[in-house]
C-alpha positions in Angstrom: -44.0 10.2 -5.3 -47.4 9.5 -6.8 -45.8 8.5 -10.1 -43.6 5.8 -8.5 -44.7 2.2 -8.5 -45.3 0.9 -5.0 -45.4 -2.7 -3.8 -43.8 -5.6 -2.0 -43.2 -8.1 -4.7 -39.4 -7.6 -4.7 -39.1 -7.9 -0.9 -37.1 -10.9 0.2 -36.8 -11.2 3.9 -35.2 -7.9 5.2 -34.0 -6.7 1.8 -35.3 -5.8 -1.7 -34.0 -7.9 -4.6 -34.9 -6.5 -8.1 -33.7 -7.7 -11.5 -32.1 -5.2 -13.7 -32.0 -6.1 -17.5 -29.3 -4.5 -19.6 -28.3 -4.8 -23.2 -30.3 -6.6 -25.7 -30.9 -10.3 -26.7 -27.9 -11.4 -28.8 -29.6 -14.2 -30.7 -30.0 -12.2 -33.9 -28.0 -12.7 -37.1 -28.3 -12.7 -40.9 -27.0 -16.0 -42.4 -27.0 -17.5 -45.9 -30.0 -19.6 -47.1 -28.4 -22.9 -46.0 -26.2 -21.6 -43.2 -26.5 -22.3 -39.5 -29.0 -20.3 -37.4 -27.7 -17.6 -35.2 -26.3 -18.6 -31.8 -28.7 -17.9 -29.0 -27.6 -15.3 -26.4 -30.1 -14.5 -23.8 -30.6 -11.1 -22.3 -28.3 -10.2 -19.4 -29.7 -9.6 -16.0 -28.2 -8.3 -12.8 -29.5 -8.4 -9.2 -30.0 -5.1 -7.5 -30.2 -5.3 -3.7 -31.2 -2.7 -1.1 -32.1 -3.1 2.6 -35.5 -2.3 3.9 -35.0 0.9 5.9 -36.6 1.2 9.3 -38.5 4.5 9.6 -40.0 5.1 13.1 -41.9 7.9 14.7 -42.4 8.0 18.4 -44.6 10.2 20.6 -45.2 10.4 24.3 -48.0 12.0 26.3 -47.8 12.4 30.1 -50.6 11.0 32.2 -51.0 14.4 33.8 -51.8 16.0 30.4 -54.3 13.3 29.6 -56.0 13.7 32.9 -56.1 17.5 32.6 -57.7 17.2 29.1 -60.5 15.0 30.3 -62.4 17.9 32.0 -63.8 19.1 28.6 -65.9 17.0 26.3 -63.9 16.0 23.3 -60.7 17.6 24.5 -58.9 14.4 25.1 -59.8 13.1 21.6 -58.6 16.4 20.1 -55.4 16.2 22.0 -54.6 12.7 21.0 -55.6 13.3 17.3 -53.4 16.4 17.2 -50.4 14.5 18.5 -51.0 11.5 16.1 -51.5 13.8 13.1 -48.5 15.8 13.9 -46.3 12.8 14.1 -47.6 11.5 10.9 -47.1 14.8 9.2 -43.5 14.9 10.4 -42.9 11.3 9.2 -44.2 12.3 5.7 -42.0 15.4 5.7 -38.9 13.4 6.5 -39.9 10.7 4.0 -40.2 13.3 1.2 -36.7 14.7 2.3 -35.1 11.3 2.0 -36.3 10.9 -1.5 -33.9 13.6 -2.5 -30.9 12.5 -0.3 -28.4 9.8 -0.8 -29.1 7.6 2.3 -26.3 9.1 4.4 -28.7 11.0 6.6 -26.7 14.3 6.4 -29.0 17.2 6.7 -26.3 19.9 6.7 -22.7 20.6 7.6 -21.1 23.1 10.0 -19.6 25.7 7.8 -18.1 28.4 10.0 -16.6 28.9 13.4 -16.7 32.6 13.6 -20.5 32.7 13.9 -21.0 29.5 15.8 -21.4 29.0 19.6 -22.2 25.9 21.6 -25.9 26.3 20.8 -25.8 28.3 17.5 -24.2 26.9 14.4 -23.5 28.2 10.9 -24.4 25.5 8.3 -23.9 25.2 4.6 -27.7 24.8 3.9 -30.9 24.7 5.7 -33.5 23.3 3.2 -33.4 19.9 4.9 -33.9 21.2 8.4 -37.0 22.2 10.3 -37.7 23.5 13.7 -38.6 20.7 16.1 -36.2 18.2 14.6 -34.0 16.3 17.0 -30.5 15.9 15.5 -27.1 14.5 16.3 -23.7 16.0 15.6 -21.7 13.4 13.8 -18.0 13.6 12.6 -16.7 12.2 9.3 -15.8 8.8 11.0 -19.4 8.4 12.1 -18.7 9.2 15.8 -21.6 10.9 17.5 -20.2 14.1 19.1 -23.5 15.2 20.6 -26.8 13.5 20.5 -30.5 14.5 21.1 -30.2 18.2 20.1 -33.6 19.7 19.4 -33.7 22.5 16.8 -35.4 25.5 18.3 -34.7 28.2 15.7 -33.5 28.4 12.1 -32.3 31.7 10.4 -32.8 30.8 6.8 -31.2 34.0 5.5 -28.0 33.7 7.6 -28.1 29.9 7.5 -27.8 29.4 11.2 -29.3 26.7 13.4 -30.0 27.1 17.2 -30.3 24.0 19.3 -31.8 23.4 22.7 -28.7 22.3 24.6 -25.0 23.0 24.4 -22.8 20.9 22.0 -19.2 21.2 22.8 -16.2 20.7 20.4 -18.2 20.9 17.2 -15.8 21.6 14.4 -16.3 22.9 10.8 -17.3 19.8 8.6 -19.3 18.2 11.5 -22.6 16.7 10.1 -26.1 17.5 11.3 -28.0 14.2 11.2 -31.5 13.3 12.2 -31.3 11.4 15.5 -29.9 7.9 15.1 -30.1 8.1 11.3 -26.5 8.4 10.1 -26.2 6.1 7.1 -29.6 4.5 7.9 -31.9 6.4 5.6 -33.4 5.2 2.4 -31.8 5.5 -1.1 -33.1 8.7 -2.6 -32.3 10.0 -6.1 -28.8 11.4 -5.3 -27.8 7.9 -4.1 -27.2 6.8 -7.7 -25.1 9.9 -8.6 -22.8 9.9 -5.6 -19.6 8.2 -6.6 -18.2 8.5 -3.1 -20.5 5.6 -2.3 -18.5 2.6 -3.6 -21.5 0.3 -4.3 -24.7 0.7 -6.2 -27.5 -1.5 -4.9 -25.1 -4.1 -3.6 -22.8 -4.1 -6.6 -19.4 -2.5 -7.1 -19.7 0.9 -8.9 -16.6 0.3 -10.8 -17.8 -3.1 -12.1 -21.1 -1.4 -13.1 -19.6 1.4 -15.1 -21.9 0.5 -18.1 -25.0 0.9 -16.0 -24.2 4.2 -14.0 -26.4 7.3 -14.6 -24.6 10.3 -16.1 -24.0 13.6 -14.5 -23.6 16.8 -16.5 -22.3 20.2 -15.3 -23.0 23.3 -17.3 -22.1 27.0 -16.9 -25.7 28.1 -17.3 -29.2 26.7 -17.8 -30.5 26.7 -21.3 -32.8 24.7 -23.6 -29.8 23.4 -25.4 -28.2 22.0 -22.2 -31.5 20.3 -21.3 -32.0 19.0 -24.8 -28.5 17.6 -25.0 -29.1 15.7 -21.8 -32.4 14.3 -23.0 -30.7 13.3 -26.4 -27.9 11.5 -24.6 -30.4 9.4 -22.6 -32.5 8.6 -25.7 -29.4 7.7 -27.7 -28.2 5.2 -25.0 -31.6 3.7 -23.8 -34.1 4.4 -26.6 -36.4 6.4 -24.2 -36.5 9.9 -22.9 -37.3 10.9 -19.3 -40.9 11.6 -18.4 -40.2 13.9 -15.5 -37.8 16.8 -14.7 -37.3 17.4 -10.9 -35.5 20.6 -9.9 -34.8 23.0 -7.2 -36.7 26.3 -7.0 -33.8 28.4 -8.1 -33.4 26.2 -11.2 -37.1 26.9 -12.1 -36.5 30.6 -11.7 -33.4 30.4 -14.0 -35.4 28.5 -16.6 -38.2 31.1 -16.5 -35.6 33.9 -16.8 -34.0 32.1 -19.8 -37.3 31.9 -21.5 -38.1 35.5 -20.9 -34.7 36.7 -22.1 -35.0 34.5 -25.2 -38.6 35.6 -25.8 -39.8 32.0 -25.8 -43.3 30.9 -24.8 -44.0 29.2 -21.6 -45.4 25.6 -22.0 -47.8 24.2 -19.4 -49.5 20.9 -18.9 -51.9 19.3 -16.4 -50.8 16.3 -14.4 -53.1 13.6 -13.0 -55.3 15.1 -10.3 -55.6 18.4 -12.3 -52.3 20.0 -11.1 -50.9 22.5 -13.6 -47.1 22.6 -14.1 -44.5 23.9 -16.6 -43.3 21.5 -19.3 -40.5 21.2 -21.7 -41.2 19.3 -25.0 -44.1 17.6 -23.2 -42.1 16.6 -20.2 -43.5 18.0 -16.9 -41.2 20.2 -14.9 -41.7 20.0 -11.1 -39.8 22.0 -8.4 -39.4 20.4 -5.0 -38.2 22.0 -1.8 -35.8 19.2 -1.0 -33.8 19.3 -4.3 -30.3 20.9 -3.8 -29.8 24.3 -5.3 -28.6 24.4 -9.0 -29.7 20.8 -9.6 -32.1 19.1 -11.9 -32.9 15.4 -12.2 -34.2 14.0 -15.4 -35.7 10.7 -14.7 -37.9 7.9 -16.1 -40.4 7.5 -13.2 -41.4 3.9 -14.5 -37.9 2.8 -13.6 -38.4 3.3 -9.9 -40.0 1.1 -7.3 -40.9 2.0 -3.8 -40.8 -1.4 -2.2 -42.4 -1.5 1.3 -44.0 -3.6 3.8 -47.2 -1.7 3.8 -47.9 2.0 4.3 -47.5 4.0 7.5 -49.0 2.0 10.4 -49.1 2.1 14.2 -47.6 -0.5 16.4 -50.5 -2.1 18.1 -50.7 -3.7 21.5 -53.2 -6.0 23.1 -56.7 -5.5 21.7 -55.3 -3.4 18.9 -54.5 -0.4 21.1 -52.1 2.2 19.8 -51.3 3.8 23.1 -49.4 1.9 25.6 -48.0 2.8 29.1 -44.3 3.7 29.1 -42.1 1.5 31.3 -41.6 3.0 34.8 -43.1 6.4 33.6 -46.5 8.0 34.2 -46.9 8.5 30.5 -48.2 6.9 27.3 -46.6 6.4 24.0 -47.3 5.4 20.4 -45.0 4.4 17.6 -45.4 4.9 13.9 -43.5 2.5 11.5 -42.7 2.1 7.9 -40.3 -0.3 6.3 -39.3 0.7 2.8 -36.6 1.7 0.3 -36.5 3.2 -3.2 -34.8 1.3 -6.0 -34.2 2.1 -9.6 -34.1 -0.8 -12.0 -32.5 1.2 -14.9 -29.9 3.6 -13.6 -28.5 4.3 -17.0 -31.7 6.0 -18.1 -31.5 8.7 -15.4 -29.5 11.9 -15.4 -28.5 14.8 -13.2 -27.9 18.3 -14.6 -26.0 20.7 -12.4 -25.2 24.4 -12.9 -21.8 25.6 -11.8 -22.0 28.2 -9.1 -20.5 31.5 -10.0 -17.3 32.3 -8.2 -17.3 35.7 -6.6 -13.9 37.3 -6.9 -12.2 38.5 -3.7 -11.8 42.2 -3.2 -9.3 44.0 -1.1 -10.6 45.9 1.8 
């Protein structure tokens, strides 16, 4: 996140419009001494477009709680600060999660009926979920089957999620989505690699075949598979990625590969004094939100986080953050951010995936 350029220079109204240069200038040629000069051929450009995504955070404090906290000096200030800080923390958590998802808003998918009830659901993964989230159950057509379900418990070993209220008629394949967020989230790294999305930044993927990033699938992680991916990018683009982002299990597999091969561990220090592993001088960073068996090899300078400012609070009269809720004895505050992530050179990015081992079935 800190390595990505941030700004608003490409914001045009409610969307982001960024130029993408591809190919080279064609006005070069070797002619005879008295021959005509080469024909000029300017560099080709393409417009990449992405909507500004609306990211909101909302909190509500009852008047009764506020009055009860006024009995002790400083307690009201502490209460308010805790609520505001916790909302900002949740907003940043979800923003970090979105950077490693494709904009669909899908957090997980119901995977099994046998262990599911109307409040307890078996899902395919839990790394994008957290207790306290309010989610919707959405089917493949986008229809909301049950809205406003708060996650009260996650069993990360069994991959089950318990919600606060009963959700009826939830079938296998149903999506768990952050409330109101289905297909409304920002375009994270997987967005570029998801061929099920027919467009790429407002352009047909089929028409942009020459600009699409490349996905590689290997049987096992090795230095050779990583180097081959780097070489392919350098051969096409003339540059190599400056960052490797991976899941925690990929990092463990890489360490295991080095140990079994009796190779040395390489480390480097990033800006701010953070120590991390490296491969051929490229920092390797594991993130909690990267899908298992996945590594992204990216050029961070090709990304722009275009935004209308950083996180801010909606202010009322006199610059007040808290406002009374309509027809309710409570006060509320709203946190906002309008932003999206855009990559101006998709072809210089790559994704490396390890095939999951298939466990053979055994007769009981």
